[in-house]
N, C-alpha and C positions, 0 to 999 in steps of 0.2 A: 397318627392318632388311631387307636384301636376302635372297632365299631362298637364295642361294649366292654365293660369291666370283665376281666376273666381271672381265673385262679392262677396263681404262680405255681406251675407244675413242679418246678424245681424245689419248691418249699414244702411239698407235701410230706407229712410225717410218716415215719415207718409204721407198718401195720402192726397191731397188737397180735401176738400169737394166740392160738386156741388155749394154750396152757395159761397164759396171762388172764384171758377172759374167765376161764374156769376158776382160777385162784381168786379173782376179784369177786366172783359171784358167791363163792362159799366162804368168803371172809378170811381165807388163809394166805392171801397174796401178800407179797412184800410191798414196801413203799415204792420200789422201782417198778414193779408190775402195775401198780395203781397209776403211777405217773405215765407209763406208756399208754394206758387205756385213756387217760385224759387227753392225750394228744390226738385221738381220733382213730378211726378205722379206715385204712387206706382203700379197702375194696369198695366201700361206699363212695369214696371220692373218685375212684377210677370209673365206676359205673355211672356216676353223675355226668361224665363226659358225653355219654350217649344222649342224656336228657338235654344237656347244653347244646349239642348239635341240633337236635330236633326243635329246640326253642328258637335257635338262630335261623334255621332254614324255613322257607315259606312253602315247602311242599313235602308230601310224604316221601320216604326214602326206602330204597332197596337195602337189604342187609349189607351187601358189599360196600355200597357207597357210604352208608352210615358208619360202618366199622372203619373205613378208611379215614373219614373225617374226624373220628374220635381217636384215631391212632392206635387201633388194636386189631387183632385178627378177627375174621368173621366168626370163628368158633367161640372165641371169648365173648364177643359182643352178643352172640345168640344166647349164651347162658344168662347174661344180665337181662336181656330182653324178656326171657321167659318169666323171670321174677317180676319185672316191671309190668308185664301183661297181667299177671295174677293180681297185682296191686292197683290196676287200672291207671297206672302212670303212663302207659303206652297202649296203643291199640294197633291191630294189624288188619289190613284189608284182606278179606278171605280170597279175593280174586287175584289181585296184583301181588299180594304178599308184602306190600310196602308198609312201613311203620310210620305212625304219627303219634303225637301226644294224646293221652287218653283223658277220660272224664274226670278222674281224680286230680290230674294236673290242672285242669280247668278250674275245679273247685278250689284248689290251693291258690291259684292266681286271683280268683275273685275274692277270696277271703283276705288276701294281702291288700288288694286295691281298696276294699271296704274299710280297712284299718289305717291306711297310710295317710299321713298329714304332710303335704308337700312343704308348707312353710316350716313346720317343725324339723323336717329333714334338712332343709336348707339352712336353718339357724345353726344346726350342729355342724354342717359342712363348712359354713363360712368361718368358723373359728380357726380351722386348719388353714383355710385359704388366706385369711388375713395374716396369719403368722408366716405363711410361705412367701407372700409377695410384699408384705408390710405396706399395704395401701388400705385406704378406707373402703369398706365393702358394705353392701346392703341388699335388701330384698324388696321388690315391688310387686304388687298385685293390682288387678284392675278393680277399681271401685266405682261408685256412682258418678264421680266427677272426673275420672280418668285414672292413669297409673299412679298408685299411692304407695309411699314408702311405709313398710310395716316392720322393718328391722334394720339396724344400723350399727356398725362396729368401726371405731376409729383406729387408724394406724398409729405408730409411734411418733409420726409427724403429721398430726391431723390437718386435713385440707380445710381451708377457711371457706367452706361451701355454704354455711348458714342454713343447712338442711336439718330437718327434725322429723321424727315419726309423725305420720299423718299428712306430710306434705304431698301435694298433687303435682306431678311433674308435667311441664308443658310438652305438648305432643310433637311439636316441630322443631324445638330448639334444645332438646336434651336427649342423651343417648337412651334413657329409659322410655321417653315418649316416642321416639322414632322406632324403638323395638316393638312396642305395643301397636303402633300405627301400622307397622309392616305385617304383623302376624294375626291381628284380630280382624274379623270381618268388617267391611266398611259400614254395614248396618249399625255397628256399635260406635264407630268412630267418626263417620263423615260429618255429622252436624258439628262436633267439636273441632274437627279439622278445618271446616269452612270458617269458623270464627277465628281460629289461630292464623289462617292464611290472610284474613282481612287485617288482623293486627300486624302481621309481619310485613304487609305491603306498605305500612306507614313507617317501618323501621328500616335501618340500613346496617343490620348486624351481619358481618361476614359469614358466609356459609349457610345462613338460614334461608330455607325455601320461601319464596314470596308468591308463588302461584302453584296451581295444581300440577303443572308439567314438571316444575323443579322438584316438587315434593315426590311425585311418582318416581322420578329418576333416583332420588335419594333412598326411597324405600326399596326400590329394586336392588340397590347396592347393599342395603341391610340384608335382604334375603340371599343375595349372592354370597356374602360373607357369613351368613347365619349369625350375625352380631351387628350391633350398632356402636358407633364410636363418635365422639365429638371432641374437638380440640379448641377450647376457649370459646365455644359458641354461646353457651348459657351464662357462664361466668368467666371473665378474663383470667387466663393462665391456668384454668382448671381443665384437665383432660378426663375423659371417662369412657368406659366400655360398658355395654349391657348385653347379656347373653340370654337366649331363650331357654326355658325349661318346659318341656312338653309333657302332657299326660298320656294315658293309655289310648285316648282317641286321636292323638296327634294334635290336640289343641294347645295353645299357649297357656300354661298353668301359672307361671310367674316369671319374673326376670331377676337375674342376679347381676349386681352392679359393682364396679370398682372405679374409684376416681382418685385423683391426686394432682399435685402441683406440677406444672411444666418444669422439666429438668430433673424431677424425681420419679416421673411416671413414664413407663415405656409405652408409647402410643402406637407403635408399629404393629401392623398385622403380622402374626407369627412371632411376635416378641414375647417376653416373659410373662407379662400381665395377660395378654390375649390367650396364650396357651394354657396358663393355669386356670383362668376363669372358664375357658371353653371346656377343659377336662372336667371341672367341677359341674358344669351344666349338663354335660353328657351323662355323668354318673347319676345325677339327680333325676334326669329324664328316665334313665334305666330303672331306677328305684320306683318311679311312678308308673311303670309299665309300658313306656314308649318303646316301640321296636326301632332300634337305632340302625340307620343305614350307615354304610361306610362313608365318613365325611370326605368330601373332596379337599384337595390341598387348598390352603388359604390363598386366595389370589395375591399375587405379588403387589407390593406397594409399601410405602413408608407410613 
């Protein structure tokens, strides 16, 4: 799994020539020249690799290291950096000579964060996800009474889960609840968890934690996998995954969910549902400004 979405370098369009640009500007260009221009300007995309590296790295970089990481010669990288310095996209330490993202890059990022709507982005992303895995998918956010379903899309073979928008998911017996219990601060969840554990102690549902020690072990497993899953815990024969989407502060912004019937739903770690849902969550976190670390391999297990 890549640490963040990246451009497909092999799919970059050919650069528009200076003649094409001139023809388009003065209105004399042919349809072919205009079409080339619409494909983009390759030099901008090449230079962007330097900004991409500086965004990914957590330290200022020397020219040679930056150029190597961006897969270009130091001389070529320097030419781009001169322009980026003028635009305040990059800054250079006058003593060490190291390069770092500049003030305008910060302003761009802040402007993006001020405008982004995580639920809206997730709603768009889930359409493709649902079509890819053909399972019921949804979005949950933390509400006054707990993790709340705010968006739901059925598969071509709907799960008989009897869930609807506005439903509040149980904290200790659903994938969604376990996800929020694992990643939210205990100051938000402990009172609700105490009530849930009291109720669970009176039940005998397989896999459901009945005391704090069992719950802590289950939540540690959620954090280990960076995901929650349940197999028939909340509803018989219904399996589910829930994946965290983080914001720019590293806090849980929302959870994306997939569920389906036993026999039609791949419940395995590293299986088709897990990987597709995980990739979607990583990309949404990236859109929300979360600095993604290279994810560890999913622990083995069925």
